[in-house]
C-alpha positions, -999 to +999 in steps of 0.1 A: +100-904+015+098-894+051+070-870+059+082-840+080+064-831+112+047-797+115+074-784+137+101-794+112+082-777+083+079-744+101+111-723+096+128-712+127+124-675+132+153-653+141+152-636+175+138-601+173+164-575+182+156-546+204+174-513+206+184-504+241+193-467+242+213-448+268+184-423+271+160-419+242+166-424+204+167-386+197+192-380+226+214-409+216+215-399+180+225-364+191+253-378+213+266-400+185+263-375+155+266-340+171+300-336+154+287-340+119+276-303+113+310-291+126+327-315+102+306-306+072+309-268+076+347-270+083+353-293+053+332-271+030+350-239+041+385-254+040+380-269+005+372-234-008+408-223-002+398-187+001+384-185+036+412-198+058+403-171+084+369-187+088+384-221+094+408-206+119+377-190+137+359-223+137+389-240+153+391-213+179+354-216+188+355-254+190+386-253+212+367-227+234+338-252+237+362-279+247+377-256+273+344-245+288+330-280+292+357-291+316+345-270+347+312-289+345+330-317+364+337-292+392+300-282+393+290-318+397+315-323+426+312-291+446+275-285+439+265-318+455+273-324+491+267-362+487+291-364+458+316-344+477+314-365+509+319-397+488+355-387+481+361-358+505+399-362+507+403-362+470+381-332+465+397-312+492+433-320+484+429-323+446+429-285+438+459-280+462+480-307+446+470-296+411+480-260+417+513-271+432+521-294+403+512-270+376+526-240+394+560-258+399+559-266+362+555-229+353+582-218+378+607-244+365+598-237+328+589-273+321+561-266+297+580-285+270+573-317+290+538-309+300+524-301+266+529-335+249+518-353+281+487-331+282+480-338+245+483-376+250+462-375+282+435-355+264+432-382+237+432-410+264+405-391+283+384-386+252+386-423+242+379-434+278+347-414+276+338-432+243+347-465+259+325-458+288+295-451+266+302-482+246+303-504+277+270-490+289+254-499+256+267-534+260+257-538+296+222-525+290+218-553+264+235-579+286+265-588+264+299-577+252+335-578+262+354-549+279+386-559+261+369-557+227+352-524+235+386-510+246+403-523+215+376-508+193+381-474+209+419-473+206+433-495+178+413-479+149+421-444+162+458-453+164+458-467+129+440-437+115+463-413+133+493-430+118+477-429+084+469-392+087+504-383+098+517-402+067+495-381+044+511-348+031+477-331+032+477-332+070+510-314+073+499-288+047+467-281+067+486-278+099+507-249+085+476-233+069+455-233+100+481-232+128+468-199+141+434-215+148+447-243+171+472-221+190+509-222+191+510-248+219+487-272+200+506-266+167+539-274+184+524-307+196+513-316+161+547-305+147+564-330+171+540-357+158+549-349+122+586-348+130+583-385+141+567-394+107+595-420+099+588-439+131+551-437+127+553-450+091+571-481+105+541-486+128+514-480+102+511-515+089+511-533+123+486-507+136+463-513+106+465-550+110+457-548+147+428-525+140+414-549+113+417-578+137+399-559+164+371-550+139+369-586+128+366-599+164+339-573+171+319-582+141+320-619+152+308-609+186+279-589+172+270-617+148+268-642+178+248-617+197+224-614+168+219-651+167+212-651+204+188-622+202+210-601+225+225-576+200+218-539+206+213-519+174+215-487+194+252-495+200+257-500+163+246-464+158+273-452+181+299-474+165+289-463+130+292-426+141+327-434+156+338-451+123+324-422+103+344-397+124+376-417+119+370-418+081+364-381+082+398-376+098+415-393+068+395-374+042+399-340+057+422-339+088+414-303+099+376-309+096+382-342+114+401-325+142+373-300+147+347-328+147+367-349+171+372-321+197+335-310+193+322-346+197+339-351+230+327-318+245+292-321+232+289-357+244+299-346+278+275-317+280+246-339+269+254-366+294+258-341+322+224-325+312+207-360+313+225-368+346+213-336+362+177-344+350+179-380+364+196-371+396+179-339+407+147-337+386+127-356+411+098-347+433+117-353+466+130-322+484+164-311+472+193-322+494+221-302+477+227-270+459+223-287+425+190-301+437+178-265+440+194-252+408+186-281+385+154-294+400+132-286+370+138-285+333+137-247+332+161-243+361+184-269+347+186-251+313+191-217+330+218-232+352+238-246+322+233-215+301+243-192+329+272-215+338+287-214+303+280-176+299+299-168+331+328-191+322+330-175+288+331-140+302+357-150+329+378-167+302+378-136+280+386-113+310+415-135+322+431-138+288+431-100+285+443-091+320+467-117+334+501-129+322+500-158+297+518-181+321+492-175+349+464-181+324+480-214+313+483-225+350+446-219+355+437-238+323+459-268+332+447-269+368+411-271+357+420-297+330+439-318+355+409-318+380+385-325+351+405-356+341+411-368+376+376-363+390+359-378+359+378-410+365+360-412+399+326-398+396+315-416+364+324-452+375+295-474+365+305-497+394+289-471+417+252-481+422+240-445+418+258-440+384+247-474+372+211-466+381+211-433+362+221-452+330+196-481+337+222-508+342+231-531+371+263-522+389+292-544+377+302-572+399+334-565+419+367-581+408 
């Protein structure tokens, strides 16, 4: 019998995995799971069946939070001269073009075209934000596939959306709580339910595609574990995303509240951390935001004051100007938010990459 050498007798230890967070564990957990209290409260109240007005109020407040987070993009752009100079032409002409487009839509009465496009773009924008965070987790750990990350952001959501539309409970809840999401949003969902037959035909292919994406992702993570590259911090974010999708199936109205809240709160938290990283340094401030957000106290006061002023302006506008004019303002701000975000958060930019602690992606 051959005697084993000492090296052969010692079992090979697995590489030790290290969590690489976006910021700190507490902040990342808050980013991933901030939607959970909204879901729990809404599901609890909705299940009672006797407090529909409370659910409607929750929907209204969450949509207000979603509305108020959008102008943060304008603060980041127009409050920093360096940011503004980087894309001066876009930031000068953007508002003019947006007002022209949305104003023409209002004059021509084309809201029926704008509403579904805006709804689809909102979902795309939300998922792109989640995709961006997922990519940063992977890049901080030094592994991952952009295609797989994108597939994980879109295919499971598409499958869950088709499944929810196929469930009678979702349609019932829409009619129960339509007042809370507004007539425009309710009409968008009505259009979705009207296409139930087509969506049912797509359900099986979408579920299969989602399962394939999940399987490929699990294989990627298993390989990363063996190589000692896997990032458990990313798993936390993926788990929270999966739980949110499961919540949509179990209770669609609570899931909708959580989905909207998750996007807005994620954005607010990332902006807060960005302000701290970008302007909370000892060097002399070189922009307005450098003065207003240079310390923790000033940054907190800035954000609190910003949201308070926006809330008051929003209430005043809704009560004093025509509904069409109000919608024009809302959609102009939303369009600028979507367009500017696609530019200012690109991790290919060295400054953005540095704030997240990753190397800029190679061009091409």
